[in-house]
C-alpha positions in Angstrom: 131.8 62.8 92.2 135.5 63.5 92.5 136.9 62.7 96.0 138.2 65.9 97.4 141.4 65.2 99.4 141.7 68.8 100.5 138.6 68.4 102.6 140.4 66.4 105.2 143.9 67.9 104.8 144.6 71.4 103.4 148.3 70.6 104.0 148.3 67.8 101.4 150.4 69.0 98.5 151.2 65.6 96.9 148.8 62.8 95.9 148.4 59.8 93.6 145.3 59.3 91.5 144.0 57.9 88.2 142.7 59.7 85.1 138.9 59.0 85.0 138.1 61.1 81.9 139.8 63.2 79.2 138.1 66.2 77.7 139.7 67.4 74.4 139.8 71.1 73.3 136.6 72.4 71.7 135.3 75.6 70.2 134.1 76.7 73.7 137.2 75.7 75.6 140.6 75.7 73.8 142.4 73.9 76.6 142.4 70.1 77.2 141.4 68.9 80.6 141.2 65.7 82.7 139.0 64.5 85.6 140.7 62.4 88.3 139.2 59.9 90.7 140.5 62.0 93.6 142.3 65.2 93.8 143.9 67.6 96.2 143.6 70.5 93.7 141.1 73.1 95.0 138.7 74.4 92.3 137.5 78.0 92.2 134.5 78.3 94.5 133.2 80.1 97.6 135.2 83.3 96.8 138.5 81.3 96.8 140.5 81.0 93.6 141.9 77.7 92.3 145.1 75.9 92.9 147.8 75.3 90.2 150.5 72.7 89.9 151.5 69.6 88.0 150.3 66.1 87.0 153.1 63.6 86.4 152.4 60.6 84.3 153.9 57.2 84.8 156.4 57.8 82.0 157.7 61.0 83.6 155.9 63.5 81.5 154.7 66.5 83.5 151.5 68.3 82.7 151.0 71.9 83.9 147.6 72.4 85.7 146.6 76.1 85.0 143.1 76.1 86.3 140.7 73.9 88.3 136.9 74.1 88.2 133.8 72.4 89.6 131.2 70.8 87.3 127.5 70.8 88.1 127.6 67.0 88.9 130.2 67.4 91.5 133.3 66.5 89.5 136.5 68.6 89.3 138.1 69.5 86.0 141.8 70.1 85.7 142.7 72.4 82.8 146.1 71.7 81.2 148.5 73.7 79.1 148.8 70.8 76.6 148.0 67.1 76.5 147.4 64.6 73.7 144.8 61.9 74.2 145.8 59.9 77.3 144.4 56.4 78.2 141.6 56.6 80.8 142.9 54.8 83.8 146.4 56.2 83.5 148.0 56.7 87.0 149.2 60.2 87.7 151.0 62.0 90.6 149.7 65.4 91.5 151.8 68.2 92.9 150.2 71.5 94.1 152.1 74.8 94.0 152.7 75.0 97.8 153.3 78.7 98.0 150.0 79.5 96.2 148.1 77.0 98.4 149.7 78.5 101.6 148.7 82.0 100.5 145.1 80.9 99.8 144.9 79.2 103.2 146.1 82.3 105.0 143.7 84.6 103.1 140.6 82.4 103.5 141.3 81.6 107.2 141.9 85.3 107.8 138.6 86.1 106.2 136.8 83.8 108.6 138.5 85.5 111.6 137.8 89.0 110.2 134.2 88.3 109.4 133.7 86.9 112.9 135.3 90.0 114.4 132.9 92.3 112.6 130.0 90.1 113.9 131.3 90.1 117.5 132.0 93.8 117.7 129.3 95.4 115.5 126.8 92.7 114.3 128.0 93.4 110.8 127.4 90.2 108.7 129.6 89.3 105.7 127.5 88.7 102.5 130.3 87.8 100.1 134.1 87.1 100.0 136.4 87.7 97.1 140.0 86.5 96.8 142.1 88.3 94.1 145.7 87.9 93.1 146.9 90.9 95.1 144.2 91.5 97.7 141.0 90.1 99.2 137.7 91.7 100.2 134.6 91.1 102.1 131.3 92.8 101.6 129.5 93.8 104.8 125.7 94.3 104.9 125.9 97.8 106.3 125.8 101.2 104.5 129.1 102.4 106.0 132.0 101.4 108.3 133.8 104.1 110.3 137.7 104.3 110.5 137.4 103.6 114.2 135.4 100.4 113.5 138.0 99.3 110.9 140.8 99.7 113.5 138.9 97.9 116.2 138.0 94.9 113.9 141.6 94.6 112.7 142.8 94.7 116.3 140.3 92.0 117.4 141.1 89.8 114.4 144.8 89.9 115.1 144.2 89.1 118.8 142.7 85.8 117.6 145.6 85.2 115.3 148.2 85.9 118.0 146.5 83.5 120.4 147.1 80.7 117.9 143.8 79.1 118.4 143.2 75.6 116.8 141.3 75.6 113.4 139.4 72.4 113.1 137.4 70.6 110.3 134.2 68.7 111.3 131.3 67.2 109.5 127.7 67.4 110.6 124.2 67.0 109.2 122.1 70.1 108.4 119.9 69.3 111.4 122.9 69.3 113.7 124.3 72.5 112.1 121.1 74.4 112.7 121.6 73.8 116.5 125.2 74.9 116.6 124.8 78.7 116.0 126.8 78.9 112.8 127.9 82.4 111.7 126.4 81.6 108.3 124.3 78.6 107.3 124.5 77.7 103.5 121.5 77.2 101.3 119.7 73.9 101.8 121.4 72.0 99.0 123.2 69.3 100.9 122.4 67.4 104.1 126.1 66.8 105.1 128.0 70.0 105.9 131.7 70.6 106.3 132.3 73.1 109.1 135.4 75.2 109.8 135.9 76.1 113.5 138.2 78.6 115.0 138.2 77.5 118.6 135.8 79.4 120.7 135.5 82.2 118.2 134.0 81.2 114.8 132.0 78.3 113.3 130.8 78.4 109.8 130.2 76.0 106.8 132.9 76.2 104.2 134.5 74.0 101.5 137.8 76.0 101.3 141.3 75.2 102.4 142.4 76.5 105.8 145.4 76.7 108.2 145.7 74.4 111.1 145.8 77.1 113.7 145.1 80.8 113.7 148.7 81.7 114.2 149.5 80.4 110.7 147.5 83.3 109.3 150.4 85.5 110.2 148.6 88.8 110.4 145.6 90.6 109.1 145.9 94.0 107.6 142.8 96.0 106.6 143.3 98.4 103.7 140.4 100.5 102.4 136.7 100.6 102.3 134.2 101.6 99.6 130.5 101.7 99.1 129.1 98.9 96.9 125.6 97.9 95.9 125.1 95.4 98.7 126.8 97.4 101.5 130.4 98.2 102.3 133.5 96.5 100.8 136.5 96.0 103.1 139.8 95.2 101.4 142.4 93.2 103.4 145.5 91.0 103.1 146.9 88.3 105.4 150.1 86.6 106.1 152.8 86.8 103.4 150.7 89.3 101.4 150.4 91.6 104.4 154.2 91.6 104.7 154.7 92.3 101.0 152.0 95.1 101.0 153.4 96.7 104.1 156.9 96.6 102.6 155.7 98.2 99.4 153.7 100.9 101.2 156.7 101.6 103.5 159.0 102.0 100.5 156.6 104.3 98.7 156.1 106.4 101.9 159.9 106.5 102.5 160.5 107.8 99.0 157.8 110.4 99.4 159.3 111.5 102.7 162.7 111.8 101.1 161.3 114.1 98.4 159.8 116.3 101.1 162.8 116.1 103.4 160.4 115.1 106.1 159.6 112.3 108.5 157.3 109.5 107.4 154.5 110.7 109.6 154.8 114.2 108.3 154.2 113.3 104.7 150.3 113.8 104.8 150.8 117.3 106.1 153.5 118.0 103.5 151.1 116.8 100.8 148.3 119.0 102.0 150.6 122.0 102.1 151.8 121.3 98.6 148.2 120.9 97.3 147.2 124.2 98.8 150.3 125.9 97.4 149.6 124.4 94.0 146.0 125.7 94.1 147.3 129.2 95.0 149.9 129.1 92.2 147.2 127.9 89.7 144.9 130.8 90.7 147.7 133.3 90.4 148.6 131.9 87.0 145.0 132.0 85.8 144.7 135.6 87.1 147.9 136.6 85.4 146.8 135.0 82.1 143.5 136.8 82.3 145.1 140.1 82.9 147.5 139.5 80.0 144.7 138.5 77.6 142.8 141.6 78.7 145.8 143.9 78.1 146.6 142.4 74.7 142.9 142.5 73.6 142.6 146.2 74.5 145.9 147.0 72.7 144.8 145.2 69.5 141.4 146.8 69.6 142.9 150.3 70.0 145.2 149.9 67.0 142.5 148.3 64.8 140.3 150.5 62.5 136.6 149.8 62.3 135.1 147.8 59.4 131.3 148.0 58.8 130.9 149.3 62.4 133.0 146.6 63.9 136.7 146.0 64.6 138.2 142.8 63.3 141.1 141.5 65.3 143.4 138.8 63.7 146.0 137.3 66.0 148.2 134.1 65.8 149.9 132.9 69.0 153.0 130.8 68.5 153.9 130.5 72.2 150.4 130.2 73.7 148.0 127.2 73.6 144.5 127.1 72.4 143.2 127.8 75.9 144.9 131.3 75.9 143.7 131.9 72.4 140.1 131.3 73.5 140.6 133.6 76.5 142.0 136.3 74.3 139.1 136.0 71.9 136.6 136.3 74.8 138.3 139.5 76.0 138.2 141.0 72.5 134.5 140.4 72.1 133.3 141.4 75.6 134.4 145.0 75.5 132.1 147.9 74.7 133.3 148.0 71.1 131.6 145.6 68.8 134.3 143.3 67.5 135.2 140.0 65.8 138.2 138.0 66.9 139.8 135.5 64.5 142.5 133.9 66.7 144.8 130.9 66.3 147.4 129.0 68.3 150.2 127.1 66.5 151.2 125.1 69.6 150.8 121.5 68.6 148.0 120.7 67.8 147.2 124.0 66.2 143.7 125.4 66.7 141.4 128.2 65.7 138.9 130.3 67.6 136.4 132.6 65.9 134.2 134.9 68.1 132.2 138.0 67.8 130.4 140.4 70.1 126.9 139.0 70.6 124.2 141.0 68.8 120.8 141.6 70.3 117.9 139.1 69.7 115.3 140.5 67.2 112.2 142.0 68.8 109.9 140.2 66.2 110.2 137.4 63.6 110.0 140.0 60.9 113.1 141.8 62.0 116.6 140.6 61.6 119.9 140.8 63.4 122.5 143.2 62.2 125.0 142.2 59.6 127.0 140.0 62.0 128.7 137.0 60.5 128.0 133.4 61.5 131.2 132.2 63.3 130.3 128.5 63.3 129.6 128.5 59.5 132.6 130.6 58.8 134.9 128.3 60.7 133.6 125.2 58.9 134.1 126.9 55.6 137.7 127.9 56.3 138.6 124.5 57.8 137.0 122.4 55.0 139.8 123.5 52.6 142.5 121.9 54.9 140.7 118.9 56.2 140.2 120.4 59.7 137.2 120.0 61.9 135.3 122.3 64.1 132.0 124.1 64.8 130.1 126.2 67.2 127.4 128.8 67.4 126.8 132.1 65.6 128.9 134.0 68.1 131.6 131.5 69.0 133.3 128.6 67.3 136.4 126.5 67.8 138.2 123.9 65.7 141.5 122.4 64.8 143.6 121.4 61.8 145.0 117.9 61.3 147.9 117.2 63.6 151.2 117.0 61.9 150.0 118.6 58.6 151.5 121.8 57.3 149.0 124.5 57.3 149.5 128.3 57.1 147.2 129.2 60.0 147.7 132.9 59.6 146.6 132.6 56.0 143.4 130.9 57.1 142.6 133.8 59.4 143.3 136.3 56.6 140.9 134.5 54.3 138.3 134.5 57.0 138.7 138.2 57.6 138.5 138.8 53.8 135.2 136.9 53.8 133.8 139.2 56.5 135.1 142.4 54.9 133.6 141.7 51.5 
């Protein structure tokens, strides 16, 4: 097994070791990797993501460590950007990216404090922890967490941070651990356990990297909650991340406040007001379009002679979209006068709407409907000549012509009308 130097000192960013094994690229893994006799690089595990950094060979060549992972037999694999076959036994000097390690220490230690706060206040156990590049999260084994509980847990966690309590590492047997009242006891896989203790507040088994005192966490900021399969997910950030996120949020809120010419704390009310005004304007617009379509439909019907007991209205809109064309067709065919509407919009992309006043269902199988056309079949017939696509029912059909192609839409409607009239 690889000796894990970070177990005893999360602050160790530099170390010396020896290459124990070299793993060349393969079809399953394109990157070369090495296994060292000991390492301070943390592999992805327990919800915490891996360290990155450098390995420097005796000759001065520097190898970039891009990922670190555990193996089933307890060894740690260091994936490299590039490396030719090195000699096993080659001495190396390891250097861990200190800012990334510090960030991970703050996030993971903050998670311990936050999980303990939820236990202390509400008996809400943490069932999983995830550390991402931008935010972290814990899943609580409860169906919901109220906003008041979020605020209280955040306040309690930050009290522990501000008190700067010692964070210690200790090793015990499983039998000893079972008597210590751990917040969470891991599965019975190992007899020796590594415990992380936040003095007089939290004690749990963990293999991750942690700060030396709770004050080094900096701060804990809870973000949002959401329902997940195993309970409720709580998103949070700690330390430097909390500062960056707060700055980003403040900048966005300040910009929004400037747009509204309002104070920061008035932005939610301004947004609510704008949403309500937008809904009202949308309704007024829809009502106006409906009235316009109704008026235009009645005007066209009035001026159109009957053909075979129906009026055929042909209309092309160059300044209205297909939505208005559809609305117009519906108004034409829902009046007392039986009618057929052959309507198009040339607003890109151009589209066609064919509709007719619905005819009554036959009283018996032996009877038939009147001489109404089939709008769906007619539309497909017309569009097939220009490579367009569309379809629908006997009384209503909609389709479009290929975007960017030149098509005389009005001519298509005239051809359709001629088919119905013959």
